[in-house]
N, C-alpha and C positions, 0 to 999 in steps of 0.2 A: 391870372394864369393865361397861358397861351391857348387860343382858340375858344375860350369861354367868356361870355359877357358877364360883367359884374352885376350882381343883384343889389338893387337899392332897397332900403328898409321898407319902402311903400309896396314894392312888388313881392316881398317875402310872404306875407299872409296869402296872397293870391296863389302862389306856387304850392303852398301847403294844401290849400283847398283842392287844387287840381290833382295832386298826388293822392289825397285821400279819396277823392271821387273815383279815380281810375283804379285804385286798389280795392274799392268796395265792390266792383263788378266781379262776378265769379270768373275764374279763369276757364278758358275753353278746354273741354276734355279732349284728349287725343283720341284718334279713331281706334276703337276696340283693341285694347291691349289685353293679352292673355293674362288671366289672373292665376296666381300660384295655387289658389284653392282648387280651381278647375283641373289643374295638372295632378294634384294629389288625389282627387276623386277618381281620376281615370285609372289609377293603379288599383289592382285588386288587393283587398286587405287580407293579411294572413289569418287563417282560421284558428290556429293555436299559437301559443307562445313558442313552442318548439320549432314550428315552421319558420317563425321569424328569426330564431337564433341560428338556424342552419345556414351555412354560407351558400350563396348563389353560385351555380356552376359558371366558371369563366370560360370564355371562348379560347380555344388553343391559339397560341400566337401564330400568325401567318409567317410562313417561311419566306425570308427575303432572298431574292435571287442574288447570288454572289456574282459579281462581275469577274469574268475570266481575265486573269492577268497574263500578259504576254510572257513567254519564257525569257529568262535573262540570257541575252546573247552577247553580253559584254566579254571582252577578252580578259582571261585571267592573267594576272601578273606573275612574274617568275617566282616571287616569294610565296605566292599562293600555291603554285605547283610544288615548290620545295616542301612547304608545310604538308601538303597532301601526300607527297611521296614518303615523308618521314612518318606520318600517321599510318600509311599503308605498310610500313616496315615492322610495325608492332603486331605480334601475334594476337589473335582474337579480335583486337580492335580493328584490324584491317578488314576482317570479314564483315563485321557490323557496319563499318563506315562504307565499304564498297556496296553492300546491299542498300543502305540508306541513300547513297548518292545515285545508284543505278535506277532505283524505282521511285524517286521523289521528283515531282513535276516542277516544283518551285526552286530547284537548285540551278545554279549556273550551268548552262549547256556544256561547257568545257569540263566542269567537274563531273557532270553526269556521264559524259563519254569516258572519262577517266575511271569512274566507278564500274561502268560496264566492261571496260577493258581489263580492269583488275579482277573482276569476277570471272571473266572468260579465262584469264591466265591461271587463276586458282583452280578452276575446273580442269583445265588442260594438264597442269602439273600433277594434280591429284590422280587423274586417269593414267598418266605416264608412270607414276610411282606404284599404283596398284598393278599395272601391267608388269613392271620390273619385279615386284614382289612375287607375283604369280609365276613369272618365268623362272626365277631362282628356286622357288618351291618345287616346281615340276621338274626342272632339269637337274638340280643339285641337292634336292631334299634339304635345302637351307632356308630356314624361316627368318627373314629379315626382321619382322616385327618381334618375334620371340627373342632374338639376339639383341635387338635394340632395348627391349624391356629388361633383359638380364643385365645389360650394360648400365642402364639407368639405376636399377635397384641394387646393383653390386652382387647379385647372385649369379655365379657361373653356371652355365648350362652343362650338364653331364653328358 
């Protein structure tokens, strides 16, 4: 074999004697290894079986600090605006989505501004309609909500 010298039959018994004499010597003990028995003795033993069966209280998990993500400043595409405007045209859905977009921090900045604008317009138009209804009620004794309800239900106002 490569790098090994061939052993002749006369040298073989001498090698066996060297191996046996070297293996007969006790191996050197490593420097003070901790024994598993010493670790077990350090723990206090439970006084009763019930104490040993009770689960040990666990430490509460430490809160990991979440890294702040920068706001999404990418430009919205035209189809995204069109989709948002179509969703804002659906009653009830428009209010829910406008509130979600306006107050969410992880939404695209353009969509957030659109949500804020939609909420402001809804508030403005609601205030204008309340003002018009109050004006007609005070000036003409004409109740727009009552007549609207009568029209929807089909019951004429007498």
